[in-house]
Every structure is written in structure tokens, then in C-alpha cells.
Backbone and ligand atoms as CSV (ligand in chain L), in Angstrom:
chain,resi,resn,atom,element,x,y,z
A,1,MET,N,N,-7.510,-18.157,-35.017
A,1,MET,CA,C,-6.599,-17.443,-35.903
A,1,MET,C,C,-7.322,-16.708,-36.917
A,2,SER,N,N,-6.972,-15.437,-37.121
A,2,SER,CA,C,-7.694,-14.669,-38.185
A,2,SER,C,C,-7.134,-14.948,-39.527
A,3,GLU,N,N,-6.008,-15.645,-39.591
A,3,GLU,CA,C,-5.365,-16.014,-40.915
A,3,GLU,C,C,-6.292,-16.877,-41.786
A,4,ALA,N,N,-7.225,-17.495,-41.127
A,4,ALA,CA,C,-8.084,-18.396,-41.865
A,4,ALA,C,C,-9.055,-17.643,-42.840
A,5,LYS,N,N,-9.218,-16.399,-42.568
A,5,LYS,CA,C,-10.058,-15.608,-43.433
A,5,LYS,C,C,-9.370,-15.493,-44.825
A,6,THR,N,N,-10.166,-15.179,-45.876
A,6,THR,CA,C,-9.651,-15.042,-47.163
A,6,THR,C,C,-8.542,-13.918,-47.142
A,7,LEU,N,N,-7.388,-14.205,-47.726
A,7,LEU,CA,C,-6.371,-13.237,-47.752
A,7,LEU,C,C,-6.669,-12.150,-48.882
A,8,PRO,N,N,-6.489,-10.948,-48.557
A,8,PRO,CA,C,-6.649,-9.920,-49.522
A,8,PRO,C,C,-5.649,-9.990,-50.704
A,9,SER,N,N,-6.120,-9.775,-51.868
A,9,SER,CA,C,-5.186,-9.868,-52.989
A,9,SER,C,C,-4.951,-8.445,-53.518
A,10,GLY,N,N,-3.855,-8.354,-54.287
A,10,GLY,CA,C,-3.483,-7.053,-54.812
A,10,GLY,C,C,-2.739,-6.203,-53.750
A,11,PRO,N,N,-2.293,-5.033,-54.201
A,11,PRO,CA,C,-1.534,-4.123,-53.330
A,11,PRO,C,C,-2.457,-3.645,-52.137
A,12,GLN,N,N,-1.859,-3.637,-50.972
A,12,GLN,CA,C,-2.681,-3.219,-49.863
A,12,GLN,C,C,-2.228,-1.786,-49.497
A,13,PRO,N,N,-3.216,-1.009,-49.181
A,13,PRO,CA,C,-2.937,0.438,-48.906
A,13,PRO,C,C,-1.935,0.660,-47.757
A,14,ASP,N,N,-1.981,-0.138,-46.741
A,14,ASP,CA,C,-1.046,0.039,-45.621
A,14,ASP,C,C,0.219,-0.676,-45.731
A,15,VAL,N,N,0.588,-1.184,-46.837
A,15,VAL,CA,C,1.860,-1.902,-47.039
A,15,VAL,C,C,2.701,-1.111,-48.031
A,16,LYS,N,N,3.963,-0.961,-47.636
A,16,LYS,CA,C,4.936,-0.331,-48.614
A,16,LYS,C,C,5.504,-1.406,-49.532
A,17,TYR,N,N,5.614,-1.069,-50.789
A,17,TYR,CA,C,6.164,-1.936,-51.721
A,17,TYR,C,C,7.449,-1.374,-52.303
A,18,PRO,N,N,8.476,-2.227,-52.689
A,18,PRO,CA,C,8.365,-3.680,-52.587
A,18,PRO,C,C,8.429,-4.050,-51.098
A,19,ILE,N,N,7.825,-5.207,-50.833
A,19,ILE,CA,C,7.799,-5.704,-49.483
A,19,ILE,C,C,9.179,-6.094,-49.102
A,20,GLN,N,N,9.605,-5.586,-47.969
A,20,GLN,CA,C,10.953,-5.864,-47.487
A,20,GLN,C,C,10.919,-6.975,-46.426
A,21,VAL,N,N,11.679,-8.057,-46.799
A,21,VAL,CA,C,11.618,-9.125,-45.791
A,21,VAL,C,C,12.901,-8.949,-44.893
A,22,ILE,N,N,12.674,-8.997,-43.653
A,22,ILE,CA,C,13.741,-8.905,-42.753
A,22,ILE,C,C,14.035,-10.262,-42.170
A,23,TYR,N,N,15.271,-10.619,-42.282
A,23,TYR,CA,C,15.662,-11.966,-41.810
A,23,TYR,C,C,16.270,-11.855,-40.496
A,24,CYS,N,N,16.003,-12.845,-39.710
A,24,CYS,CA,C,16.455,-12.909,-38.326
A,24,CYS,C,C,17.829,-13.355,-38.222
A,25,GLY,N,N,18.687,-12.609,-37.450
A,25,GLY,CA,C,20.093,-12.985,-37.329
A,25,GLY,C,C,20.314,-14.195,-36.474
A,26,ASN,N,N,19.276,-14.644,-35.712
A,26,ASN,CA,C,19.444,-15.784,-34.881
A,26,ASN,C,C,19.078,-17.044,-35.657
A,27,CYS,N,N,17.886,-17.102,-36.301
A,27,CYS,CA,C,17.486,-18.350,-36.822
A,27,CYS,C,C,17.495,-18.259,-38.392
A,28,SER,N,N,17.760,-17.085,-38.901
A,28,SER,CA,C,17.802,-16.889,-40.362
A,28,SER,C,C,16.543,-16.980,-41.084
A,29,LEU,N,N,15.450,-17.082,-40.385
A,29,LEU,CA,C,14.110,-17.052,-41.032
A,29,LEU,C,C,13.635,-15.619,-41.140
A,30,PRO,N,N,12.669,-15.358,-41.959
A,30,PRO,CA,C,12.019,-14.064,-41.935
A,30,PRO,C,C,11.488,-13.876,-40.571
A,31,ILE,N,N,11.634,-12.701,-39.998
A,31,ILE,CA,C,11.298,-12.511,-38.652
A,31,ILE,C,C,9.925,-12.825,-38.218
A,32,GLU,N,N,9.014,-12.835,-39.211
A,32,GLU,CA,C,7.574,-13.177,-38.958
A,32,GLU,C,C,7.501,-14.640,-38.470
A,33,TYR,N,N,8.488,-15.408,-38.894
A,33,TYR,CA,C,8.430,-16.815,-38.595
A,33,TYR,C,C,9.232,-17.238,-37.332
A,34,CYS,N,N,9.797,-16.271,-36.704
A,34,CYS,CA,C,10.695,-16.561,-35.524
A,34,CYS,C,C,9.853,-17.267,-34.461
A,35,GLU,N,N,8.625,-16.838,-34.337
A,35,GLU,CA,C,7.847,-17.483,-33.251
A,35,GLU,C,C,7.737,-19.010,-33.339
A,36,TYR,N,N,7.872,-19.488,-34.573
A,36,TYR,CA,C,7.753,-20.941,-34.741
A,36,TYR,C,C,9.127,-21.633,-34.489
A,37,HIS,N,N,10.161,-20.850,-34.416
A,37,HIS,CA,C,11.485,-21.414,-34.176
A,37,HIS,C,C,11.658,-21.742,-32.721
A,38,PRO,N,N,12.275,-22.883,-32.477
A,38,PRO,CA,C,12.462,-23.315,-31.035
A,38,PRO,C,C,13.251,-22.302,-30.214
A,39,GLU,N,N,14.069,-21.498,-30.882
A,39,GLU,CA,C,14.881,-20.536,-30.133
A,39,GLU,C,C,14.182,-19.113,-30.153
A,40,TYR,N,N,12.942,-19.133,-30.102
A,40,TYR,CA,C,12.179,-17.829,-30.284
A,40,TYR,C,C,12.712,-16.754,-29.286
A,41,GLU,N,N,12.946,-17.250,-28.077
A,41,GLU,CA,C,13.490,-16.292,-27.078
A,41,GLU,C,C,14.691,-15.657,-27.490
A,42,LYS,N,N,15.646,-16.423,-28.078
A,42,LYS,CA,C,16.901,-15.921,-28.584
A,42,LYS,C,C,16.648,-14.912,-29.728
A,43,CYS,N,N,15.643,-15.376,-30.586
A,43,CYS,CA,C,15.330,-14.465,-31.687
A,43,CYS,C,C,14.907,-13.087,-31.183
A,44,LYS,N,N,14.071,-13.164,-30.166
A,44,LYS,CA,C,13.562,-11.907,-29.620
A,44,LYS,C,C,14.689,-11.010,-29.106
A,45,GLN,N,N,15.699,-11.669,-28.471
A,45,GLN,CA,C,16.774,-10.956,-27.947
A,45,GLN,C,C,17.591,-10.319,-29.048
A,46,TRP,N,N,17.725,-11.155,-30.134
A,46,TRP,CA,C,18.408,-10.636,-31.285
A,46,TRP,C,C,17.776,-9.414,-31.798
A,47,LEU,N,N,16.523,-9.566,-31.993
A,47,LEU,CA,C,15.647,-8.506,-32.505
A,47,LEU,C,C,15.747,-7.249,-31.644
A,48,GLU,N,N,15.685,-7.461,-30.357
A,48,GLU,CA,C,15.698,-6.313,-29.489
A,48,GLU,C,C,16.962,-5.552,-29.623
A,49,ARG,N,N,18.040,-6.294,-29.812
A,49,ARG,CA,C,19.390,-5.686,-29.923
A,49,ARG,C,C,19.597,-5.014,-31.266
A,50,ASN,N,N,19.165,-5.700,-32.303
A,50,ASN,CA,C,19.455,-5.236,-33.674
A,50,ASN,C,C,18.380,-4.404,-34.355
A,51,LEU,N,N,17.201,-4.756,-34.136
A,51,LEU,CA,C,16.001,-4.063,-34.707
A,51,LEU,C,C,15.012,-3.702,-33.687
A,52,PRO,N,N,15.402,-2.714,-32.848
A,52,PRO,CA,C,14.448,-2.380,-31.763
A,52,PRO,C,C,13.027,-2.039,-32.225
A,53,ASN,N,N,12.954,-1.398,-33.412
A,53,ASN,CA,C,11.632,-0.972,-33.939
A,53,ASN,C,C,10.757,-2.216,-34.233
A,54,GLU,N,N,11.387,-3.219,-34.890
A,54,GLU,CA,C,10.646,-4.441,-35.186
A,54,GLU,C,C,10.297,-5.084,-33.934
A,55,PHE,N,N,11.213,-5.093,-32.995
A,55,PHE,CA,C,10.917,-5.755,-31.740
A,55,PHE,C,C,9.735,-5.177,-31.034
A,56,GLU,N,N,9.639,-3.891,-30.986
A,56,GLU,CA,C,8.421,-3.247,-30.416
A,56,GLU,C,C,7.206,-3.746,-31.048
A,57,LYS,N,N,7.166,-3.838,-32.374
A,57,LYS,CA,C,5.949,-4.281,-33.061
A,57,LYS,C,C,5.658,-5.686,-32.610
A,58,PHE,N,N,6.680,-6.507,-32.546
A,58,PHE,CA,C,6.457,-7.888,-32.118
A,58,PHE,C,C,5.873,-7.914,-30.733
A,59,VAL,N,N,6.421,-7.131,-29.877
A,59,VAL,CA,C,5.943,-7.227,-28.531
A,59,VAL,C,C,4.483,-6.887,-28.452
A,60,LYS,N,N,4.122,-5.811,-29.127
A,60,LYS,CA,C,2.696,-5.387,-29.125
A,60,LYS,C,C,1.804,-6.488,-29.650
A,61,LEU,N,N,2.308,-7.088,-30.707
A,61,LEU,CA,C,1.563,-8.100,-31.396
A,61,LEU,C,C,1.285,-9.295,-30.406
A,62,SER,N,N,2.397,-9.719,-29.861
A,62,SER,CA,C,2.232,-10.928,-28.940
A,62,SER,C,C,1.470,-10.520,-27.688
A,63,ALA,N,N,1.482,-9.259,-27.331
A,63,ALA,CA,C,0.730,-8.859,-26.173
A,63,ALA,C,C,-0.719,-8.934,-26.414
A,64,ASP,N,N,-1.112,-8.711,-27.690
A,64,ASP,CA,C,-2.548,-8.906,-28.029
A,64,ASP,C,C,-2.943,-10.387,-28.065
A,65,VAL,N,N,-2.037,-11.169,-28.605
A,65,VAL,CA,C,-2.306,-12.525,-28.821
A,65,VAL,C,C,-2.334,-13.310,-27.553
A,66,SER,N,N,-1.289,-13.174,-26.798
A,66,SER,CA,C,-1.199,-14.082,-25.632
A,66,SER,C,C,-0.584,-13.292,-24.467
A,67,GLU,N,N,-1.338,-13.321,-23.420
A,67,GLU,CA,C,-0.882,-12.547,-22.230
A,67,GLU,C,C,0.408,-13.203,-21.657
A,68,GLU,N,N,0.416,-14.551,-21.794
A,68,GLU,CA,C,1.524,-15.213,-21.194
A,68,GLU,C,C,2.833,-14.927,-21.814
A,69,ASP,N,N,2.815,-14.947,-23.174
A,69,ASP,CA,C,4.059,-14.566,-23.838
A,69,ASP,C,C,4.498,-13.167,-23.540
A,70,ALA,N,N,3.533,-12.320,-23.245
A,70,ALA,CA,C,3.878,-10.936,-23.084
A,70,ALA,C,C,4.402,-10.657,-21.717
A,71,THR,N,N,4.250,-11.573,-20.762
A,71,THR,CA,C,4.610,-11.321,-19.391
A,71,THR,C,C,6.101,-10.982,-19.375
A,72,GLU,N,N,6.866,-11.744,-20.066
A,72,GLU,CA,C,8.366,-11.424,-20.077
A,72,GLU,C,C,8.652,-10.031,-20.681
A,73,GLU,N,N,7.938,-9.732,-21.703
A,73,GLU,CA,C,8.220,-8.458,-22.275
A,73,GLU,C,C,7.763,-7.346,-21.414
A,74,LYS,N,N,6.707,-7.519,-20.711
A,74,LYS,CA,C,6.199,-6.560,-19.768
A,74,LYS,C,C,7.221,-6.194,-18.803
A,75,LYS,N,N,7.847,-7.254,-18.233
A,75,LYS,CA,C,8.829,-7.034,-17.305
A,75,LYS,C,C,10.003,-6.078,-17.743
A,76,ARG,N,N,10.304,-6.467,-19.031
A,76,ARG,CA,C,11.420,-5.745,-19.682
A,76,ARG,C,C,10.985,-4.261,-19.911
A,77,GLN,N,N,9.681,-4.128,-20.293
A,77,GLN,CA,C,9.266,-2.817,-20.675
A,77,GLN,C,C,8.766,-1.904,-19.495
A,78,LYS,N,N,8.513,-2.529,-18.438
A,78,LYS,CA,C,7.924,-1.798,-17.309
A,78,LYS,C,C,8.598,-0.444,-17.045
A,79,ARG,N,N,9.872,-0.428,-16.987
A,79,ARG,CA,C,10.596,0.750,-16.625
A,79,ARG,C,C,10.257,1.937,-17.622
A,80,GLY,N,N,10.153,1.525,-18.845
A,80,GLY,CA,C,9.855,2.542,-19.894
A,80,GLY,C,C,8.418,3.060,-19.830
A,81,GLY,N,N,7.610,2.438,-18.962
A,81,GLY,CA,C,6.271,2.799,-18.815
A,81,GLY,C,C,5.409,2.419,-20.073
A,82,LYS,N,N,5.810,1.392,-20.660
A,82,LYS,CA,C,5.117,1.027,-21.919
A,82,LYS,C,C,4.246,-0.210,-21.697
A,83,GLY,N,N,4.102,-0.560,-20.511
A,83,GLY,CA,C,3.291,-1.815,-20.239
A,83,GLY,C,C,1.964,-1.708,-20.935
A,84,ILE,N,N,1.610,-2.698,-21.686
A,84,ILE,CA,C,0.382,-2.692,-22.501
A,84,ILE,C,C,-0.733,-3.318,-21.681
A,85,VAL,N,N,-0.319,-4.478,-21.165
A,85,VAL,CA,C,-1.403,-5.242,-20.419
A,85,VAL,C,C,-1.377,-4.759,-18.976
A,86,LYS,N,N,-2.456,-4.470,-18.496
A,86,LYS,CA,C,-2.550,-4.037,-17.012
A,86,LYS,C,C,-2.236,-5.198,-16.071
A,87,ALA,N,N,-1.760,-4.805,-14.949
A,87,ALA,CA,C,-1.429,-5.796,-13.915
A,87,ALA,C,C,-2.694,-6.668,-13.685
A,88,ARG,N,N,-2.393,-7.936,-13.436
A,88,ARG,CA,C,-3.470,-8.841,-13.176
A,88,ARG,C,C,-4.191,-8.545,-11.900
A,89,LYS,N,N,-5.230,-9.283,-11.666
A,89,LYS,CA,C,-6.012,-9.101,-10.461
A,89,LYS,C,C,-5.160,-8.987,-9.188
A,90,LYS,N,N,-5.641,-8.121,-8.366
A,90,LYS,CA,C,-4.904,-7.993,-7.075
A,90,LYS,C,C,-5.342,-9.055,-6.115
A,91,GLU,N,N,-4.380,-9.407,-5.223
A,91,GLU,CA,C,-4.763,-10.296,-4.142
A,91,GLU,C,C,-5.804,-9.598,-3.291
A,92,ASP,N,N,-6.796,-10.392,-2.881
A,92,ASP,CA,C,-7.827,-9.803,-2.019
A,92,ASP,C,C,-7.382,-10.007,-0.524
A,93,GLY,N,N,-6.440,-9.209,-0.125
A,93,GLY,CA,C,-6.072,-9.285,1.232
A,93,GLY,C,C,-5.066,-10.459,1.469
A,94,PRO,N,N,-4.184,-10.261,2.413
A,94,PRO,CA,C,-3.209,-11.349,2.624
A,94,PRO,C,C,-3.858,-12.512,3.376
A,95,LYS,N,N,-3.581,-13.670,2.888
A,95,LYS,CA,C,-4.126,-14.878,3.628
A,95,LYS,C,C,-2.974,-15.474,4.388
A,96,GLN,N,N,-3.211,-15.470,5.680
A,96,GLN,CA,C,-2.115,-15.966,6.498
A,96,GLN,C,C,-2.684,-16.423,7.850
A,97,VAL,N,N,-2.174,-17.512,8.292
A,97,VAL,CA,C,-2.453,-18.017,9.649
A,97,VAL,C,C,-1.274,-17.764,10.472
A,98,CYS,N,N,-1.615,-17.224,11.722
A,98,CYS,CA,C,-0.459,-16.916,12.574
A,98,CYS,C,C,-0.592,-17.748,13.852
A,99,LEU,N,N,0.487,-18.317,14.276
A,99,LEU,CA,C,0.469,-19.157,15.427
A,99,LEU,C,C,1.417,-18.519,16.477
A,100,SER,N,N,0.984,-18.465,17.767
A,100,SER,CA,C,1.847,-17.928,18.718
A,100,SER,C,C,1.577,-18.731,20.047
A,101,ARG,N,N,2.481,-18.491,20.972
A,101,ARG,CA,C,2.376,-19.202,22.274
A,101,ARG,C,C,2.250,-18.136,23.256
A,102,ALA,N,N,1.295,-18.334,24.216
A,102,ALA,CA,C,1.175,-17.293,25.281
A,102,ALA,C,C,1.161,-18.038,26.611
A,103,PRO,N,N,1.793,-17.448,27.597
A,103,PRO,CA,C,1.891,-18.075,28.914
A,103,PRO,C,C,0.513,-18.137,29.568
A,104,ARG,N,N,0.309,-19.192,30.283
A,104,ARG,CA,C,-0.891,-19.317,31.025
A,104,ARG,C,C,-0.501,-19.942,32.410
A,105,GLY,N,N,-0.653,-19.166,33.443
A,105,GLY,CA,C,-0.205,-19.608,34.754
A,105,GLY,C,C,1.288,-19.635,34.692
A,106,LYS,N,N,1.861,-20.325,35.673
A,106,LYS,CA,C,3.296,-20.270,35.781
A,106,LYS,C,C,4.045,-21.176,34.812
A,107,LYS,N,N,3.438,-22.366,34.619
A,107,LYS,CA,C,4.209,-23.316,33.814
A,107,LYS,C,C,3.517,-23.689,32.521
A,108,LYS,N,N,2.239,-23.378,32.440
A,108,LYS,CA,C,1.511,-23.770,31.183
A,108,LYS,C,C,1.481,-22.642,30.236
A,109,SER,N,N,1.186,-23.018,29.042
A,109,SER,CA,C,1.064,-22.078,28.041
A,109,SER,C,C,-0.142,-22.411,27.062
A,110,VAL,N,N,-0.627,-21.505,26.339
A,110,VAL,CA,C,-1.643,-21.726,25.399
A,110,VAL,C,C,-1.110,-21.447,24.021
A,111,THR,N,N,-1.829,-21.959,23.013
A,111,THR,CA,C,-1.512,-21.618,21.621
A,111,THR,C,C,-2.571,-20.759,21.015
A,112,VAL,N,N,-2.193,-19.667,20.399
A,112,VAL,CA,C,-3.166,-18.798,19.826
A,112,VAL,C,C,-3.043,-18.917,18.343
A,113,VAL,N,N,-4.198,-19.165,17.637
A,113,VAL,CA,C,-4.212,-19.323,16.236
A,113,VAL,C,C,-5.042,-18.160,15.715
A,114,THR,N,N,-4.469,-17.353,14.864
A,114,THR,CA,C,-5.266,-16.340,14.231
A,114,THR,C,C,-5.186,-16.496,12.626
A,115,GLY,N,N,-6.159,-15.955,11.990
A,115,GLY,CA,C,-6.078,-15.898,10.562
A,115,GLY,C,C,-6.830,-17.001,9.757
A,116,LEU,N,N,-7.368,-17.922,10.555
A,116,LEU,CA,C,-7.964,-19.021,9.871
A,116,LEU,C,C,-9.154,-18.525,8.974
A,117,SER,N,N,-9.807,-17.470,9.483
A,117,SER,CA,C,-10.947,-16.996,8.655
A,117,SER,C,C,-10.515,-16.367,7.370
A,118,THR,N,N,-9.252,-16.030,7.211
A,118,THR,CA,C,-8.823,-15.519,5.967
A,118,THR,C,C,-8.885,-16.548,4.906
A,119,PHE,N,N,-8.912,-17.829,5.319
A,119,PHE,CA,C,-9.091,-18.964,4.381
A,119,PHE,C,C,-10.579,-19.436,4.382
A,120,ASN,N,N,-11.429,-18.577,4.921
A,120,ASN,CA,C,-12.843,-18.974,4.962
A,120,ASN,C,C,-13.123,-20.280,5.806
A,121,ILE,N,N,-12.321,-20.439,6.808
A,121,ILE,CA,C,-12.576,-21.574,7.643
A,121,ILE,C,C,-13.449,-21.305,8.843
A,122,ASP,N,N,-14.403,-22.095,9.063
A,122,ASP,CA,C,-15.390,-21.842,10.169
A,122,ASP,C,C,-14.615,-22.021,11.439
A,123,LEU,N,N,-14.452,-21.012,12.287
A,123,LEU,CA,C,-13.691,-21.068,13.469
A,123,LEU,C,C,-14.241,-22.055,14.478
A,124,LYS,N,N,-15.550,-22.198,14.547
A,124,LYS,CA,C,-16.083,-23.103,15.516
A,124,LYS,C,C,-15.674,-24.509,15.130
A,125,VAL,N,N,-15.765,-24.824,13.900
A,125,VAL,CA,C,-15.405,-26.176,13.421
A,125,VAL,C,C,-13.928,-26.419,13.662
A,126,ALA,N,N,-13.124,-25.379,13.354
A,126,ALA,CA,C,-11.644,-25.506,13.584
A,126,ALA,C,C,-11.346,-25.743,15.068
A,127,SER,N,N,-12.027,-24.991,15.832
A,127,SER,CA,C,-11.734,-25.078,17.340
A,127,SER,C,C,-12.094,-26.472,17.834
A,128,LYS,N,N,-13.210,-26.904,17.412
A,128,LYS,CA,C,-13.677,-28.266,17.803
A,128,LYS,C,C,-12.565,-29.348,17.345
A,129,PHE,N,N,-12.166,-29.173,16.121
A,129,PHE,CA,C,-11.166,-30.001,15.558
A,129,PHE,C,C,-9.901,-30.055,16.417
A,130,PHE,N,N,-9.468,-28.894,16.756
A,130,PHE,CA,C,-8.247,-28.854,17.572
A,130,PHE,C,C,-8.393,-29.481,18.861
A,131,GLY,N,N,-9.616,-29.229,19.529
A,131,GLY,CA,C,-9.888,-29.791,20.837
A,131,GLY,C,C,-9.846,-31.304,20.761
A,132,THR,N,N,-10.516,-31.830,19.679
A,132,THR,CA,C,-10.520,-33.313,19.607
A,132,THR,C,C,-9.048,-33.912,19.269
A,133,ARG,N,N,-8.442,-33.213,18.386
A,133,ARG,CA,C,-7.157,-33.646,17.982
A,133,ARG,C,C,-6.175,-33.726,19.030
A,134,PHE,N,N,-6.089,-32.652,19.838
A,134,PHE,CA,C,-5.113,-32.589,20.996
A,134,PHE,C,C,-5.669,-32.992,22.267
A,135,ALA,N,N,-6.947,-33.414,22.287
A,135,ALA,CA,C,-7.571,-33.781,23.614
A,135,ALA,C,C,-7.373,-32.719,24.593
A,136,CYS,N,N,-7.683,-31.574,24.277
A,136,CYS,CA,C,-7.549,-30.449,25.236
A,136,CYS,C,C,-8.612,-29.373,24.940
A,137,GLY,N,N,-8.686,-28.448,25.768
A,137,GLY,CA,C,-9.606,-27.338,25.597
A,137,GLY,C,C,-9.248,-26.469,24.418
A,138,SER,N,N,-10.225,-26.012,23.668
A,138,SER,CA,C,-9.977,-25.159,22.581
A,138,SER,C,C,-11.197,-24.297,22.413
A,139,SER,N,N,-11.039,-22.959,22.252
A,139,SER,CA,C,-12.181,-22.157,22.164
A,139,SER,C,C,-11.961,-20.933,21.182
A,140,VAL,N,N,-13.048,-20.548,20.634
A,140,VAL,CA,C,-12.992,-19.335,19.785
A,140,VAL,C,C,-12.974,-18.099,20.704
A,141,THR,N,N,-11.979,-17.289,20.609
A,141,THR,CA,C,-11.836,-16.209,21.524
A,141,THR,C,C,-11.875,-14.840,20.937
A,142,GLY,N,N,-12.193,-14.818,19.627
A,142,GLY,CA,C,-12.251,-13.515,19.016
A,142,GLY,C,C,-12.739,-13.667,17.638
A,143,ASP,N,N,-12.792,-12.517,16.936
A,143,ASP,CA,C,-13.199,-12.486,15.578
A,143,ASP,C,C,-12.551,-13.602,14.696
A,144,ASP,N,N,-11.279,-13.655,14.872
A,144,ASP,CA,C,-10.549,-14.603,14.106
A,144,ASP,C,C,-9.378,-15.182,14.958
A,145,GLU,N,N,-9.810,-15.631,16.150
A,145,GLU,CA,C,-8.811,-16.138,17.083
A,145,GLU,C,C,-9.310,-17.386,17.833
A,146,ILE,N,N,-8.433,-18.357,17.836
A,146,ILE,CA,C,-8.754,-19.587,18.660
A,146,ILE,C,C,-7.591,-19.758,19.582
A,147,VAL,N,N,-7.994,-20.080,20.809
A,147,VAL,CA,C,-6.951,-20.392,21.810
A,147,VAL,C,C,-7.071,-21.873,22.178
A,148,ILE,N,N,-5.950,-22.532,22.088
A,148,ILE,CA,C,-5.906,-23.922,22.411
A,148,ILE,C,C,-5.097,-24.081,23.694
A,149,GLN,N,N,-5.717,-24.812,24.611
A,149,GLN,CA,C,-5.003,-24.984,25.885
A,149,GLN,C,C,-3.851,-25.979,25.704
A,150,GLY,N,N,-2.698,-25.446,25.907
A,150,GLY,CA,C,-1.523,-26.366,25.750
A,150,GLY,C,C,-0.583,-25.827,24.666
A,151,ASP,N,N,0.637,-26.271,24.667
A,151,ASP,CA,C,1.576,-25.811,23.709
A,151,ASP,C,C,1.607,-26.723,22.570
A,152,VAL,N,N,0.842,-26.453,21.540
A,152,VAL,CA,C,0.742,-27.393,20.401
A,152,VAL,C,C,1.206,-26.699,19.085
A,153,LYS,N,N,1.897,-25.535,19.286
A,153,LYS,CA,C,2.248,-24.801,18.127
A,153,LYS,C,C,3.023,-25.589,17.081
A,154,ASP,N,N,3.985,-26.324,17.495
A,154,ASP,CA,C,4.792,-27.020,16.517
A,154,ASP,C,C,4.015,-28.100,15.746
A,155,ASP,N,N,3.065,-28.732,16.427
A,155,ASP,CA,C,2.255,-29.685,15.791
A,155,ASP,C,C,1.337,-28.998,14.769
A,156,LEU,N,N,0.930,-27.825,15.004
A,156,LEU,CA,C,-0.025,-27.207,14.131
A,156,LEU,C,C,0.548,-26.937,12.762
A,157,PHE,N,N,1.851,-26.741,12.660
A,157,PHE,CA,C,2.480,-26.547,11.370
A,157,PHE,C,C,2.224,-27.740,10.476
A,158,ASP,N,N,2.139,-28.895,11.052
A,158,ASP,CA,C,1.815,-30.029,10.215
A,158,ASP,C,C,0.333,-30.338,10.075
A,159,ILE,N,N,-0.348,-30.102,11.166
A,159,ILE,CA,C,-1.784,-30.510,11.248
A,159,ILE,C,C,-2.668,-29.529,10.418
A,160,ILE,N,N,-2.332,-28.274,10.455
A,160,ILE,CA,C,-3.216,-27.313,9.701
A,160,ILE,C,C,-3.216,-27.595,8.194
A,161,PRO,N,N,-2.028,-27.749,7.540
A,161,PRO,CA,C,-2.058,-28.013,6.104
A,161,PRO,C,C,-2.671,-29.412,5.838
A,162,GLU,N,N,-2.521,-30.303,6.771
A,162,GLU,CA,C,-3.078,-31.629,6.595
A,162,GLU,C,C,-4.604,-31.608,6.566
A,163,LYS,N,N,-5.126,-30.821,7.574
A,163,LYS,CA,C,-6.556,-30.760,7.678
A,163,LYS,C,C,-7.171,-29.845,6.561
A,164,TRP,N,N,-6.498,-28.698,6.305
A,164,TRP,CA,C,-6.986,-27.747,5.300
A,164,TRP,C,C,-5.887,-27.632,4.188
A,165,PRO,N,N,-5.973,-28.433,3.177
A,165,PRO,CA,C,-4.961,-28.431,2.189
A,165,PRO,C,C,-4.793,-27.081,1.453
A,166,GLU,N,N,-5.783,-26.229,1.581
A,166,GLU,CA,C,-5.597,-24.894,0.905
A,166,GLU,C,C,-4.702,-24.019,1.654
A,167,ILE,N,N,-4.451,-24.396,2.916
A,167,ILE,CA,C,-3.425,-23.629,3.636
A,167,ILE,C,C,-2.050,-24.223,3.522
A,168,ASP,N,N,-1.201,-23.473,2.826
A,168,ASP,CA,C,0.123,-23.948,2.575
A,168,ASP,C,C,0.959,-23.725,3.867
A,169,GLU,N,N,1.890,-24.617,4.021
A,169,GLU,CA,C,2.754,-24.428,5.203
A,169,GLU,C,C,3.486,-23.102,5.181
A,170,ASP,N,N,3.698,-22.516,4.073
A,170,ASP,CA,C,4.378,-21.248,3.968
A,170,ASP,C,C,3.476,-20.129,4.412
A,171,SER,N,N,2.130,-20.374,4.400
A,171,SER,CA,C,1.258,-19.325,4.831
A,171,SER,C,C,0.932,-19.285,6.251
A,172,ILE,N,N,1.730,-20.103,6.986
A,172,ILE,CA,C,1.557,-20.167,8.501
A,172,ILE,C,C,2.783,-19.470,9.133
A,173,GLU,N,N,2.537,-18.421,9.858
A,173,GLU,CA,C,3.608,-17.664,10.461
A,173,GLU,C,C,3.723,-18.040,11.960
A,174,ASP,N,N,4.973,-18.155,12.305
A,174,ASP,CA,C,5.246,-18.375,13.703
A,174,ASP,C,C,5.512,-17.028,14.360
A,175,LEU,N,N,4.636,-16.675,15.223
A,175,LEU,CA,C,4.842,-15.330,15.932
A,175,LEU,C,C,5.672,-15.497,17.115
A,176,GLY,N,N,5.939,-16.690,17.485
A,176,GLY,CA,C,6.804,-16.891,18.679
A,176,GLY,C,C,5.969,-16.798,19.934
A,177,ASP,N,N,6.618,-16.326,20.978
A,177,ASP,CA,C,5.885,-16.259,22.288
A,177,ASP,C,C,5.380,-14.893,22.578
A,178,LEU,N,N,4.063,-14.983,22.885
A,178,LEU,CA,C,3.437,-13.671,23.318
A,178,LEU,C,C,3.646,-13.414,24.754
A,179,LYS,N,N,3.806,-12.181,25.088
A,179,LYS,CA,C,3.948,-11.853,26.498
A,179,LYS,C,C,2.691,-11.167,26.954
A,180,ARG,N,N,2.235,-11.631,28.074
A,180,ARG,CA,C,0.980,-10.975,28.514
A,180,ARG,C,C,1.190,-10.273,29.826
L,1,ZN,ZN,ZN,14.486,-15.822,-35.513
């Protein structure tokens, strides 16, 4: 906090005198103190409605201080094009594992797993794991594709997040049946 520095004494060039204290209609404190009030969010709403100019100052202030507090305001301000803080880091490509079933012969089918490498998973290791786990053939068949002999798609929804906790069940997409 910069408040810890010695406070300037005497009239300040950038302050108008007499100093006008604005009291908040929500918590009845001077608005500078609203942030310490448990109903700060309500205070801000009151401010926005009644003293939009002061509200703007507040928003800018809190945007400097804390990005988190500003997030709400950003959302509100976005339309006006006044966003102060730039959008956070972008996602570096979608991370998703896709599962699908493909026919093999007349009655059998294979399970195709793609996208594991988006989670930086070694495909060879994964393929071997699937083979052992399902006691069936499994092989790396492409840049980011593993084919497991047998229909194990449903099991994979449980097994993949279990084996690789960084893969959320929600990031596994069921592509259904592939036609070949
Ligand atoms: Zn208040």
C-alpha cells in the first residue's frame, strides 16, 4: 500500500477546497470507505446509479489495484469500449480428446482416440496402456491417433481421466460411430 508513505501536508495542488465528502447512499460511509463495507458490491451499484462520475473513478482505481475486483466492472464496461485491463492470456489451442467407434469387419469395431497429444501425452505410452488395460491390440496410427481393437469407448470416459487426471471428463468428446 502506498498509504504507508508520509502523507503530504498542507493544501494540495490537485485537490479542490473545501474538500467535499460524498457519502454513500448504501452504507452511509464516505464513498472512499465503501470498499471496506461488507456490502461493497451494493455500494458500487448505488454509486453507478447515483454518481456515475465517481463510479468511473472507482472502477479505474480498483482496476489498477486488483484485476480480480475489476473483472466484474470490465464485464459491465465492455460494451462501452472502456475496458482498461486487456483480456487475459488466450488459450493455446483447444485441448480435447475425441473418441469414436469405427467398424472393423462385419461384427467388430475399433475405438479411435484422438487428441491425447493436445495434453502432451506420449501416444506410445498411452497406446501401450490401453492395450494392457483392455487386453487387446492397440496402436498409434497417426500423428495424434490411437486405434484400439475392440469397442471400449464407454470405458474410456472413465479410464482416461483416471489415468491422466489433467484430462477432465468434459474435455472428452464422443464423436459417435465413424463410417468407413
Ligand atoms: Zn457504501
